[in-house]
N, CA, C and O atoms as a Tripos MOL2 file, in Angstrom:
@<TRIPOS>MOLECULE
protein
  284   283    71     0     0
PROTEIN
NO_CHARGES

@<TRIPOS>ATOM
      1 N          -5.3050  -24.4610   10.5190 N.3       1 MET1
      2 CA         -6.1820  -24.2260   11.9240 C.3       1 MET1
      3 C          -4.9960  -24.2470   13.6190 C.2       1 MET1
      4 O          -5.3330  -23.8570   14.7370 O.2       1 MET1
      5 N          -4.0360  -24.6660   13.3230 N.am      2 ALA2
      6 CA         -3.0260  -24.4300   14.3930 C.3       2 ALA2
      7 C          -2.6610  -23.2110   14.5500 C.2       2 ALA2
      8 O          -2.6020  -22.7190   15.6770 O.2       2 ALA2
      9 N          -2.3380  -22.4840   13.3780 N.am      3 LEU3
     10 CA         -1.9220  -21.1520   13.5750 C.3       3 LEU3
     11 C          -2.9790  -20.4030   14.3420 C.2       3 LEU3
     12 O          -2.5980  -19.6890   15.2690 O.2       3 LEU3
     13 N          -4.1670  -20.4760   14.0850 N.am      4 VAL4
     14 CA         -5.5240  -19.9030   14.8290 C.3       4 VAL4
     15 C          -5.4270  -19.8680   16.1530 C.2       4 VAL4
     16 O          -5.5620  -18.8470   16.8270 O.2       4 VAL4
     17 N          -5.1440  -21.1890   16.6610 N.am      5 GLY5
     18 CA         -5.0620  -21.5920   17.8640 C.3       5 GLY5
     19 C          -3.7950  -21.0180   18.5190 C.2       5 GLY5
     20 O          -3.8320  -20.7150   19.7120 O.2       5 GLY5
     21 N          -2.8390  -20.8800   17.9010 N.am      6 LEU6
     22 CA         -1.6680  -20.4510   18.3480 C.3       6 LEU6
     23 C          -1.8600  -18.7600   18.6990 C.2       6 LEU6
     24 O          -1.7230  -18.1580   19.7640 O.2       6 LEU6
     25 N          -2.1040  -18.4470   17.8080 N.am      7 HIS7
     26 CA         -2.5160  -16.9280   17.9330 C.3       7 HIS7
     27 C          -3.6300  -16.5160   19.1720 C.2       7 HIS7
     28 O          -3.4800  -15.5430   19.9110 O.2       7 HIS7
     29 N          -4.6570  -17.3730   19.2260 N.am      8 ALA8
     30 CA         -5.6360  -17.2010   20.3520 C.3       8 ALA8
     31 C          -4.7540  -17.4170   21.5670 C.2       8 ALA8
     32 O          -5.0120  -16.7710   22.5830 O.2       8 ALA8
     33 N          -3.7620  -18.2450   21.5560 N.am      9 ASP9
     34 CA         -3.1210  -18.5130   22.9270 C.3       9 ASP9
     35 C          -1.9230  -17.3340   23.3270 C.2       9 ASP9
     36 O          -1.3870  -17.0880   24.4070 O.2       9 ASP9
     37 N          -1.7870  -16.8440   22.2410 N.am     10 GLN10
     38 CA         -0.8080  -15.7010   22.4190 C.3      10 GLN10
     39 C          -1.4660  -14.6430   22.9220 C.2      10 GLN10
     40 O          -1.0720  -14.0430   23.9230 O.2      10 GLN10
     41 N          -2.7580  -14.2650   22.1160 N.am     11 GLN11
     42 CA         -3.3340  -13.2790   22.4580 C.3      11 GLN11
     43 C          -4.0490  -13.3950   24.0880 C.2      11 GLN11
     44 O          -4.0920  -12.3990   24.8110 O.2      11 GLN11
     45 N          -4.4650  -14.4360   24.4310 N.am     12 ASN12
     46 CA         -4.8010  -14.7680   25.7250 C.3      12 ASN12
     47 C          -3.6660  -14.4060   26.5470 C.2      12 ASN12
     48 O          -3.8870  -13.5620   27.4160 O.2      12 ASN12
     49 N          -2.4880  -14.8780   26.4490 N.am     13 ALA13
     50 CA         -1.2020  -14.5650   27.4080 C.3      13 ALA13
     51 C          -1.0600  -13.0610   27.4410 C.2      13 ALA13
     52 O          -0.8010  -12.4360   28.4700 O.2      13 ALA13
     53 N          -1.2580  -12.4870   26.1760 N.am     14 ALA14
     54 CA         -0.9330  -10.8800   26.4460 C.3      14 ALA14
     55 C          -2.0600  -10.0980   27.3020 C.2      14 ALA14
     56 O          -1.7720   -9.2450   28.1420 O.2      14 ALA14
     57 N          -3.3240  -10.4790   26.9990 N.am     15 MET15
     58 CA         -4.3340   -9.9690   27.6100 C.3      15 MET15
     59 C          -4.2170  -10.2220   29.4540 C.2      15 MET15
     60 O          -4.5700   -9.4740   30.3650 O.2      15 MET15
     61 N          -3.6860  -11.3510   29.4830 N.am     16 ILE16
     62 CA         -3.7350  -11.8370   31.0000 C.3      16 ILE16
     63 C          -2.3630  -10.9620   31.6130 C.2      16 ILE16
     64 O          -2.3080  -10.6850   32.8120 O.2      16 ILE16
     65 N          -1.3710  -10.5990   30.7390 N.am     17 ALA17
     66 CA         -0.1620  -10.2660   30.9870 C.3      17 ALA17
     67 C          -0.6630   -8.5240   31.2250 C.2      17 ALA17
     68 O          -0.1550   -7.8660   32.1330 O.2      17 ALA17
     69 N          -1.5590   -8.0130   30.4140 N.am     18 GLY18
     70 CA         -1.8350   -6.6140   30.3660 C.3      18 GLY18
     71 C          -2.6080   -6.4400   31.6610 C.2      18 GLY18
     72 O          -2.1450   -5.5450   32.3680 O.2      18 GLY18
     73 N          -3.6040   -7.0310   32.1190 N.am     19 ILE19
     74 CA         -4.4340   -7.0890   32.9650 C.3      19 ILE19
     75 C          -3.5670   -7.2060   34.4840 C.2      19 ILE19
     76 O          -3.7970   -6.5820   35.5200 O.2      19 ILE19
     77 N          -2.6470   -8.0900   34.2530 N.am     20 SER20
     78 CA         -1.8270   -8.4510   35.5160 C.3      20 SER20
     79 C          -1.1440   -7.2240   35.9070 C.2      20 SER20
     80 O          -1.1640   -6.8740   37.0870 O.2      20 SER20
     81 N          -0.4500   -6.4380   34.8800 N.am     21 LEU21
     82 CA          0.0070   -5.4430   35.0610 C.3      21 LEU21
     83 C          -0.6670   -4.0370   35.7460 C.2      21 LEU21
     84 O          -0.2530   -3.2200   36.5680 O.2      21 LEU21
     85 N          -1.7600   -4.1720   35.0710 N.am     22 ILE22
     86 CA         -2.7540   -3.0860   35.6890 C.3      22 ILE22
     87 C          -3.1730   -3.0640   36.7810 C.2      22 ILE22
     88 O          -3.5080   -2.0630   37.4150 O.2      22 ILE22
     89 N          -3.2150   -4.8110   37.3190 N.am     23 LEU23
     90 CA         -3.5890   -4.8420   38.8600 C.3      23 LEU23
     91 C          -2.4590   -4.6350   39.7650 C.2      23 LEU23
     92 O          -2.6190   -4.0440   40.8330 O.2      23 LEU23
     93 N          -1.1160   -5.1750   39.3230 N.am     24 ASN24
     94 CA         -0.0690   -4.9670   39.9650 C.3      24 ASN24
     95 C           1.1760   -4.6330   39.3030 C.2      24 ASN24
     96 O           1.9820   -5.5000   38.9640 O.2      24 ASN24
     97 N           1.3760   -3.1900   39.0820 N.am     25 PRO25
     98 CA          2.6510   -3.1970   37.9820 C.3      25 PRO25
     99 C           3.8830   -3.1850   38.9490 C.2      25 PRO25
    100 O           4.9590   -2.9550   38.3970 O.2      25 PRO25
    101 N           3.9010   -3.3870   40.2460 N.am     26 GLN26
    102 CA          5.1690   -3.5040   40.7260 C.3      26 GLN26
    103 C           5.5080   -4.8650   40.8940 C.2      26 GLN26
    104 O           6.3200   -5.1200   41.7840 O.2      26 GLN26
    105 N           4.9620   -5.9620   40.0880 N.am     27 THR27
    106 CA          5.2390   -7.3240   40.6090 C.3      27 THR27
    107 C           6.3480   -7.5080   40.0540 C.2      27 THR27
    108 O           6.7510   -6.8100   39.1230 O.2      27 THR27
    109 N           7.0980   -8.6550   40.6540 N.am     28 PRO28
    110 CA          8.2150   -8.8720   40.4570 C.3      28 PRO28
    111 C           8.5610   -9.6920   38.9620 C.2      28 PRO28
    112 O           9.6980  -10.0340   38.6380 O.2      28 PRO28
    113 N           7.6390   -9.8630   38.3470 N.am     29 HIS29
    114 CA          7.4820  -10.4790   37.0060 C.3      29 HIS29
    115 C           7.1090   -9.4110   35.8770 C.2      29 HIS29
    116 O           6.8190   -9.5480   34.6890 O.2      29 HIS29
    117 N           7.2460   -8.1530   36.8130 N.am     30 ALA30
    118 CA          6.8610   -7.1550   35.3470 C.3      30 ALA30
    119 C           7.5440   -6.9830   33.9500 C.2      30 ALA30
    120 O           6.9950   -6.6070   32.9150 O.2      30 ALA30
    121 N           8.9220   -7.3540   34.1390 N.am     31 ALA31
    122 CA          9.8730   -7.1700   32.7740 C.3      31 ALA31
    123 C           9.0380   -8.1520   32.0040 C.2      31 ALA31
    124 O           8.5420   -7.7320   30.9580 O.2      31 ALA31
    125 N           8.8220   -9.2950   32.3290 N.am     32 ASP32
    126 CA          8.4550  -10.5930   31.5500 C.3      32 ASP32
    127 C           7.1460  -10.3560   31.2390 C.2      32 ASP32
    128 O           6.8520  -10.7890   30.1250 O.2      32 ASP32
    129 N           6.0750   -9.7130   31.9470 N.am     33 MET33
    130 CA          4.7350   -9.3850   31.5630 C.3      33 MET33
    131 C           4.7700   -7.9950   30.2230 C.2      33 MET33
    132 O           3.9560   -7.9570   29.3010 O.2      33 MET33
    133 N           5.8400   -7.0170   30.4150 N.am     34 LYS34
    134 CA          6.0490   -6.4620   29.4470 C.3      34 LYS34
    135 C           6.7900   -6.7090   28.2860 C.2      34 LYS34
    136 O           6.6920   -5.9670   27.3090 O.2      34 LYS34
    137 N           7.4980   -7.6540   28.3060 N.am     35 GLU35
    138 CA          7.9080   -8.3830   27.2120 C.3      35 GLU35
    139 C           7.0410   -9.2460   26.3360 C.2      35 GLU35
    140 O           7.3540   -9.3680   25.1520 O.2      35 GLU35
    141 N           6.2220   -9.7140   26.7040 N.am     36 ILE36
    142 CA          4.9720  -10.6800   26.5020 C.3      36 ILE36
    143 C           4.1380   -9.3650   25.6830 C.2      36 ILE36
    144 O           4.4080   -9.3170   24.4830 O.2      36 ILE36
    145 N           3.4130   -8.5720   26.0560 N.am     37 LEU37
    146 CA          2.8310   -7.2280   25.7300 C.3      37 LEU37
    147 C           3.7310   -6.7680   24.4060 C.2      37 LEU37
    148 O           3.1360   -6.7150   23.3300 O.2      37 LEU37
    149 N           4.9810   -6.4740   24.4470 N.am     38 ARG38
    150 CA          5.9490   -6.0680   23.6710 C.3      38 ARG38
    151 C           5.5290   -7.1550   22.2660 C.2      38 ARG38
    152 O           4.8000   -6.8810   21.3130 O.2      38 ARG38
    153 N           6.0900   -8.1220   22.4780 N.am     39 LEU39
    154 CA          6.2230   -9.1560   21.5600 C.3      39 LEU39
    155 C           4.7830   -9.3130   20.7730 C.2      39 LEU39
    156 O           4.7060   -9.3510   19.5450 O.2      39 LEU39
    157 N           3.8890   -9.3800   21.4770 N.am     40 PHE40
    158 CA          2.6830   -9.6910   20.9860 C.3      40 PHE40
    159 C           2.1060   -8.6530   19.8160 C.2      40 PHE40
    160 O           1.6430   -8.9820   18.7240 O.2      40 PHE40
    161 N           2.2560   -7.3950   20.3160 N.am     41 MET41
    162 CA          2.0180   -6.0710   19.5910 C.3      41 MET41
    163 C           2.9900   -6.0050   18.2440 C.2      41 MET41
    164 O           2.6490   -5.6000   17.1320 O.2      41 MET41
    165 N           4.1200   -6.4450   18.5900 N.am     42 GLU42
    166 CA          5.2890   -6.6450   17.2050 C.3      42 GLU42
    167 C           4.6900   -7.4900   16.2330 C.2      42 GLU42
    168 O           4.4240   -7.1770   15.0730 O.2      42 GLU42
    169 N           4.4570   -8.8190   16.9050 N.am     43 GLN43
    170 CA          3.9510   -9.6680   15.7630 C.3      43 GLN43
    171 C           2.5960   -9.6890   15.1290 C.2      43 GLN43
    172 O           2.2430  -10.0750   14.0150 O.2      43 GLN43
    173 N           1.8950   -9.1480   16.1800 N.am     44 HIS44
    174 CA          0.2870   -8.9650   15.2770 C.3      44 HIS44
    175 C          -0.2230   -7.4360   15.4880 C.2      44 HIS44
    176 O          -0.8370   -6.9910   16.4570 O.2      44 HIS44
    177 N           0.2130   -6.7310   14.2770 N.am     45 PRO45
    178 CA         -0.0720   -5.3470   14.4300 C.3      45 PRO45
    179 C          -1.7730   -5.3290   14.2340 C.2      45 PRO45
    180 O          -2.4260   -6.3450   13.9990 O.2      45 PRO45
    181 N          -2.3210   -4.0200   14.3740 N.am     46 LEU46
    182 CA         -3.6640   -3.9220   14.1500 C.3      46 LEU46
    183 C          -4.1210   -4.4740   12.9700 C.2      46 LEU46
    184 O          -3.5150   -4.4010   11.9010 O.2      46 LEU46
    185 N          -5.3960   -5.1370   13.1830 N.am     47 ASN47
    186 CA         -6.0610   -5.8550   11.7020 C.3      47 ASN47
    187 C          -7.5620   -5.3430   11.6050 C.2      47 ASN47
    188 O          -8.4510   -5.7970   12.3260 O.2      47 ASN47
    189 N          -7.7650   -4.3480   10.6410 N.am     48 PRO48
    190 CA         -9.0350   -3.5590   10.8530 C.3      48 PRO48
    191 C         -10.0140   -4.4480    9.9500 C.2      48 PRO48
    192 O         -11.1060   -4.0300    9.5670 O.2      48 PRO48
    193 N          -9.5200   -5.6900    9.6550 N.am     49 LYS49
    194 CA        -10.4790   -6.5260    9.1110 C.3      49 LYS49
    195 C         -10.6190   -7.6370   10.1570 C.2      49 LYS49
    196 O         -11.3360   -8.4370    9.5560 O.2      49 LYS49
    197 N         -10.4070   -8.0820   11.1630 N.am     50 ALA50
    198 CA        -10.4210   -8.7750   12.3430 C.3      50 ALA50
    199 C         -11.9420   -8.7060   12.6970 C.2      50 ALA50
    200 O         -12.4590   -7.6180   12.4450 O.2      50 ALA50
    201 N         -12.6910   -9.5880   13.1900 N.am     51 ASP51
    202 CA        -14.0030   -9.5050   14.0240 C.3      51 ASP51
    203 C         -14.0150   -8.8060   15.1890 C.2      51 ASP51
    204 O         -13.0310   -8.6870   15.9190 O.2      51 ASP51
    205 N         -15.0150   -8.3690   15.3800 N.am     52 ASP52
    206 CA        -15.2810   -7.4300   16.5310 C.3      52 ASP52
    207 C         -14.4070   -7.8460   17.8870 C.2      52 ASP52
    208 O         -13.6260   -7.1360   18.5210 O.2      52 ASP52
    209 N         -14.8110   -9.2860   18.1350 N.am     53 PHE53
    210 CA        -14.1260   -9.7000   19.6320 C.3      53 PHE53
    211 C         -12.6120   -9.7470   19.4180 C.2      53 PHE53
    212 O         -11.9000   -9.2500   20.2910 O.2      53 PHE53
    213 N         -12.0810  -10.2750   18.3810 N.am     54 THR54
    214 CA        -10.6010  -10.1560   18.2050 C.3      54 THR54
    215 C         -10.2150   -8.5180   18.5580 C.2      54 THR54
    216 O          -9.6710   -8.0570   19.5610 O.2      54 THR54
    217 N         -10.6460   -7.9270   17.4990 N.am     55 GLN55
    218 CA        -10.3220   -6.2680   18.0840 C.3      55 GLN55
    219 C         -10.6710   -5.9180   19.5090 C.2      55 GLN55
    220 O          -9.9060   -5.0760   19.9790 O.2      55 GLN55
    221 N         -11.5070   -6.2860   20.2270 N.am     56 GLN56
    222 CA        -11.7910   -5.7980   21.4230 C.3      56 GLN56
    223 C         -10.4760   -6.5460   22.4370 C.2      56 GLN56
    224 O          -9.8140   -5.9110   23.2590 O.2      56 GLN56
    225 N         -10.3340   -7.8560   22.1690 N.am     57 GLU57
    226 CA         -9.0450   -8.4800   22.8590 C.3      57 GLU57
    227 C          -7.7970   -7.6620   22.3980 C.2      57 GLU57
    228 O          -6.9460   -7.3080   23.2140 O.2      57 GLU57
    229 N          -7.7110   -7.3720   21.0700 N.am     58 ALA58
    230 CA         -6.3850   -6.7680   21.0780 C.3      58 ALA58
    231 C          -6.1710   -5.0790   21.4920 C.2      58 ALA58
    232 O          -5.1450   -4.3990   21.4820 O.2      58 ALA58
    233 N          -7.4740   -4.7510   21.8260 N.am     59 THR59
    234 CA         -7.5510   -3.2600   22.2230 C.3      59 THR59
    235 C          -7.1400   -3.2740   23.6320 C.2      59 THR59
    236 O          -6.4850   -2.3790   24.1660 O.2      59 THR59
    237 N          -7.5210   -4.2390   24.1470 N.am     60 ILE60
    238 CA         -7.2720   -4.3850   25.8970 C.3      60 ILE60
    239 C          -5.5830   -4.6010   26.0120 C.2      60 ILE60
    240 O          -4.9880   -3.8380   26.7730 O.2      60 ILE60
    241 N          -4.9100   -5.4930   25.3680 N.am     61 VAL61
    242 CA         -3.7780   -5.4180   25.3810 C.3      61 VAL61
    243 C          -2.9890   -4.1390   25.0140 C.2      61 VAL61
    244 O          -1.9700   -3.8670   25.6480 O.2      61 VAL61
    245 N          -3.3760   -3.4410   24.1320 N.am     62 ARG62
    246 CA         -2.6560   -2.1760   23.6740 C.3      62 ARG62
    247 C          -2.9980   -1.2850   24.7400 C.2      62 ARG62
    248 O          -2.1320   -0.5440   25.2060 O.2      62 ARG62
    249 N          -4.2400   -1.2800   25.2010 N.am     63 VAL63
    250 CA         -4.4410    0.0210   26.2790 C.3      63 VAL63
    251 C          -3.7380   -0.4730   27.4910 C.2      63 VAL63
    252 O          -3.3900    0.3680   28.3200 O.2      63 VAL63
    253 N          -3.4790   -1.7660   27.7070 N.am     64 SER64
    254 CA         -2.8360   -2.4080   29.1450 C.3      64 SER64
    255 C          -1.3470   -1.5840   29.2030 C.2      64 SER64
    256 O          -0.7740   -1.2420   30.2380 O.2      64 SER64
    257 N          -0.8930   -1.3680   27.8600 N.am     65 THR65
    258 CA          0.5700   -0.9340   27.7170 C.3      65 THR65
    259 C           0.6510    0.6370   27.9270 C.2      65 THR65
    260 O           1.7020    1.1720   28.2770 O.2      65 THR65
    261 N          -0.6090    1.4000   27.6740 N.am     66 LEU66
    262 CA         -0.7930    2.7050   27.9730 C.3      66 LEU66
    263 C          -0.8730    3.5150   29.2130 C.2      66 LEU66
    264 O          -0.8200    4.7410   29.3150 O.2      66 LEU66
    265 N          -1.0710    2.2200   30.5430 N.am     67 HIS67
    266 CA         -1.4650    2.3870   31.7270 C.3      67 HIS67
    267 C          -0.6440    3.3530   32.5020 C.2      67 HIS67
    268 O           0.5130    2.9470   32.6110 O.2      67 HIS67
    269 N          -0.8170    4.2630   32.9580 N.am     68 LYS68
    270 CA          0.4650    5.2290   33.6070 C.3      68 LYS68
    271 C           1.5100    4.4490   34.5730 C.2      68 LYS68
    272 O           2.7390    4.5020   34.5460 O.2      68 LYS68
    273 N           0.7710    3.8070   35.3220 N.am     69 ASP69
    274 CA          2.2080    3.0660   36.0890 C.3      69 ASP69
    275 C           3.1880    1.9590   35.2660 C.2      69 ASP69
    276 O           4.2490    1.5440   35.7320 O.2      69 ASP69
    277 N           2.7540    1.6450   34.2390 N.am     70 LEU70
    278 CA          3.5720    1.0180   33.3670 C.3      70 LEU70
    279 C           4.8660    1.4420   32.6760 C.2      70 LEU70
    280 O           5.7590    0.6610   32.3460 O.2      70 LEU70
    281 N           4.8690    2.5310   32.5270 N.am     71 GLY71
    282 CA          5.7820    3.4130   32.2390 C.3      71 GLY71
    283 C           7.1690    2.8530   32.1030 C.2      71 GLY71
    284 O           8.1120    3.5970   31.8330 O.2      71 GLY71
@<TRIPOS>BOND
     1     1     2 1
     2     2     3 1
     3     3     4 2
     4     3     5 am
     5     5     6 1
     6     6     7 1
     7     7     8 2
     8     7     9 am
     9     9    10 1
    10    10    11 1
    11    11    12 2
    12    11    13 am
    13    13    14 1
    14    14    15 1
    15    15    16 2
    16    15    17 am
    17    17    18 1
    18    18    19 1
    19    19    20 2
    20    19    21 am
    21    21    22 1
    22    22    23 1
    23    23    24 2
    24    23    25 am
    25    25    26 1
    26    26    27 1
    27    27    28 2
    28    27    29 am
    29    29    30 1
    30    30    31 1
    31    31    32 2
    32    31    33 am
    33    33    34 1
    34    34    35 1
    35    35    36 2
    36    35    37 am
    37    37    38 1
    38    38    39 1
    39    39    40 2
    40    39    41 am
    41    41    42 1
    42    42    43 1
    43    43    44 2
    44    43    45 am
    45    45    46 1
    46    46    47 1
    47    47    48 2
    48    47    49 am
    49    49    50 1
    50    50    51 1
    51    51    52 2
    52    51    53 am
    53    53    54 1
    54    54    55 1
    55    55    56 2
    56    55    57 am
    57    57    58 1
    58    58    59 1
    59    59    60 2
    60    59    61 am
    61    61    62 1
    62    62    63 1
    63    63    64 2
    64    63    65 am
    65    65    66 1
    66    66    67 1
    67    67    68 2
    68    67    69 am
    69    69    70 1
    70    70    71 1
    71    71    72 2
    72    71    73 am
    73    73    74 1
    74    74    75 1
    75    75    76 2
    76    75    77 am
    77    77    78 1
    78    78    79 1
    79    79    80 2
    80    79    81 am
    81    81    82 1
    82    82    83 1
    83    83    84 2
    84    83    85 am
    85    85    86 1
    86    86    87 1
    87    87    88 2
    88    87    89 am
    89    89    90 1
    90    90    91 1
    91    91    92 2
    92    91    93 am
    93    93    94 1
    94    94    95 1
    95    95    96 2
    96    95    97 am
    97    97    98 1
    98    98    99 1
    99    99   100 2
   100    99   101 am
   101   101   102 1
   102   102   103 1
   103   103   104 2
   104   103   105 am
   105   105   106 1
   106   106   107 1
   107   107   108 2
   108   107   109 am
   109   109   110 1
   110   110   111 1
   111   111   112 2
   112   111   113 am
   113   113   114 1
   114   114   115 1
   115   115   116 2
   116   115   117 am
   117   117   118 1
   118   118   119 1
   119   119   120 2
   120   119   121 am
   121   121   122 1
   122   122   123 1
   123   123   124 2
   124   123   125 am
   125   125   126 1
   126   126   127 1
   127   127   128 2
   128   127   129 am
   129   129   130 1
   130   130   131 1
   131   131   132 2
   132   131   133 am
   133   133   134 1
   134   134   135 1
   135   135   136 2
   136   135   137 am
   137   137   138 1
   138   138   139 1
   139   139   140 2
   140   139   141 am
   141   141   142 1
   142   142   143 1
   143   143   144 2
   144   143   145 am
   145   145   146 1
   146   146   147 1
   147   147   148 2
   148   147   149 am
   149   149   150 1
   150   150   151 1
   151   151   152 2
   152   151   153 am
   153   153   154 1
   154   154   155 1
   155   155   156 2
   156   155   157 am
   157   157   158 1
   158   158   159 1
   159   159   160 2
   160   159   161 am
   161   161   162 1
   162   162   163 1
   163   163   164 2
   164   163   165 am
   165   165   166 1
   166   166   167 1
   167   167   168 2
   168   167   169 am
   169   169   170 1
   170   170   171 1
   171   171   172 2
   172   171   173 am
   173   173   174 1
   174   174   175 1
   175   175   176 2
   176   175   177 am
   177   177   178 1
   178   178   179 1
   179   179   180 2
   180   179   181 am
   181   181   182 1
   182   182   183 1
   183   183   184 2
   184   183   185 am
   185   185   186 1
   186   186   187 1
   187   187   188 2
   188   187   189 am
   189   189   190 1
   190   190   191 1
   191   191   192 2
   192   191   193 am
   193   193   194 1
   194   194   195 1
   195   195   196 2
   196   195   197 am
   197   197   198 1
   198   198   199 1
   199   199   200 2
   200   199   201 am
   201   201   202 1
   202   202   203 1
   203   203   204 2
   204   203   205 am
   205   205   206 1
   206   206   207 1
   207   207   208 2
   208   207   209 am
   209   209   210 1
   210   210   211 1
   211   211   212 2
   212   211   213 am
   213   213   214 1
   214   214   215 1
   215   215   216 2
   216   215   217 am
   217   217   218 1
   218   218   219 1
   219   219   220 2
   220   219   221 am
   221   221   222 1
   222   222   223 1
   223   223   224 2
   224   223   225 am
   225   225   226 1
   226   226   227 1
   227   227   228 2
   228   227   229 am
   229   229   230 1
   230   230   231 1
   231   231   232 2
   232   231   233 am
   233   233   234 1
   234   234   235 1
   235   235   236 2
   236   235   237 am
   237   237   238 1
   238   238   239 1
   239   239   240 2
   240   239   241 am
   241   241   242 1
   242   242   243 1
   243   243   244 2
   244   243   245 am
   245   245   246 1
   246   246   247 1
   247   247   248 2
   248   247   249 am
   249   249   250 1
   250   250   251 1
   251   251   252 2
   252   251   253 am
   253   253   254 1
   254   254   255 1
   255   255   256 2
   256   255   257 am
   257   257   258 1
   258   258   259 1
   259   259   260 2
   260   259   261 am
   261   261   262 1
   262   262   263 1
   263   263   264 2
   264   263   265 am
   265   265   266 1
   266   266   267 1
   267   267   268 2
   268   267   269 am
   269   269   270 1
   270   270   271 1
   271   271   272 2
   272   271   273 am
   273   273   274 1
   274   274   275 1
   275   275   276 2
   276   275   277 am
   277   277   278 1
   278   278   279 1
   279   279   280 2
   280   279   281 am
   281   281   282 1
   282   282   283 1
   283   283   284 2
@<TRIPOS>SUBSTRUCTURE
     1 MET1         2 RESIDUE 1 A MET
     2 ALA2         6 RESIDUE 1 A ALA
     3 LEU3        10 RESIDUE 1 A LEU
     4 VAL4        14 RESIDUE 1 A VAL
     5 GLY5        18 RESIDUE 1 A GLY
     6 LEU6        22 RESIDUE 1 A LEU
     7 HIS7        26 RESIDUE 1 A HIS
     8 ALA8        30 RESIDUE 1 A ALA
     9 ASP9        34 RESIDUE 1 A ASP
    10 GLN10       38 RESIDUE 1 A GLN
    11 GLN11       42 RESIDUE 1 A GLN
    12 ASN12       46 RESIDUE 1 A ASN
    13 ALA13       50 RESIDUE 1 A ALA
    14 ALA14       54 RESIDUE 1 A ALA
    15 MET15       58 RESIDUE 1 A MET
    16 ILE16       62 RESIDUE 1 A ILE
    17 ALA17       66 RESIDUE 1 A ALA
    18 GLY18       70 RESIDUE 1 A GLY
    19 ILE19       74 RESIDUE 1 A ILE
    20 SER20       78 RESIDUE 1 A SER
    21 LEU21       82 RESIDUE 1 A LEU
    22 ILE22       86 RESIDUE 1 A ILE
    23 LEU23       90 RESIDUE 1 A LEU
    24 ASN24       94 RESIDUE 1 A ASN
    25 PRO25       98 RESIDUE 1 A PRO
    26 GLN26      102 RESIDUE 1 A GLN
    27 THR27      106 RESIDUE 1 A THR
    28 PRO28      110 RESIDUE 1 A PRO
    29 HIS29      114 RESIDUE 1 A HIS
    30 ALA30      118 RESIDUE 1 A ALA
    31 ALA31      122 RESIDUE 1 A ALA
    32 ASP32      126 RESIDUE 1 A ASP
    33 MET33      130 RESIDUE 1 A MET
    34 LYS34      134 RESIDUE 1 A LYS
    35 GLU35      138 RESIDUE 1 A GLU
    36 ILE36      142 RESIDUE 1 A ILE
    37 LEU37      146 RESIDUE 1 A LEU
    38 ARG38      150 RESIDUE 1 A ARG
    39 LEU39      154 RESIDUE 1 A LEU
    40 PHE40      158 RESIDUE 1 A PHE
    41 MET41      162 RESIDUE 1 A MET
    42 GLU42      166 RESIDUE 1 A GLU
    43 GLN43      170 RESIDUE 1 A GLN
    44 HIS44      174 RESIDUE 1 A HIS
    45 PRO45      178 RESIDUE 1 A PRO
    46 LEU46      182 RESIDUE 1 A LEU
    47 ASN47      186 RESIDUE 1 A ASN
    48 PRO48      190 RESIDUE 1 A PRO
    49 LYS49      194 RESIDUE 1 A LYS
    50 ALA50      198 RESIDUE 1 A ALA
    51 ASP51      202 RESIDUE 1 A ASP
    52 ASP52      206 RESIDUE 1 A ASP
    53 PHE53      210 RESIDUE 1 A PHE
    54 THR54      214 RESIDUE 1 A THR
    55 GLN55      218 RESIDUE 1 A GLN
    56 GLN56      222 RESIDUE 1 A GLN
    57 GLU57      226 RESIDUE 1 A GLU
    58 ALA58      230 RESIDUE 1 A ALA
    59 THR59      234 RESIDUE 1 A THR
    60 ILE60      238 RESIDUE 1 A ILE
    61 VAL61      242 RESIDUE 1 A VAL
    62 ARG62      246 RESIDUE 1 A ARG
    63 VAL63      250 RESIDUE 1 A VAL
    64 SER64      254 RESIDUE 1 A SER
    65 THR65      258 RESIDUE 1 A THR
    66 LEU66      262 RESIDUE 1 A LEU
    67 HIS67      266 RESIDUE 1 A HIS
    68 LYS68      270 RESIDUE 1 A LYS
    69 ASP69      274 RESIDUE 1 A ASP
    70 LEU70      278 RESIDUE 1 A LEU
    71 GLY71      282 RESIDUE 1 A GLY
C-alpha cells in the first residue's frame, strides 16, 4: 500500500509542477518543475491498464510538458 501512496504523491507533485509551469513558465523554479516532470514520466511510463482517473492525471502531466512556452 505504501507504494500506491508514494506513486500518488509523485503524480500529484508532477501535476502541480506541470500546471505551475503552464501558468508561469518564467518562474525562477522552472528548472526544478521541469525536472519533476521529466523524472515522473521516466519512472512512470503510460499504463493502458490504469483506471480512468489515473490516466487523466497522467495525461495532464504529459500535456503540460508539451506547452509551447516550456520548450
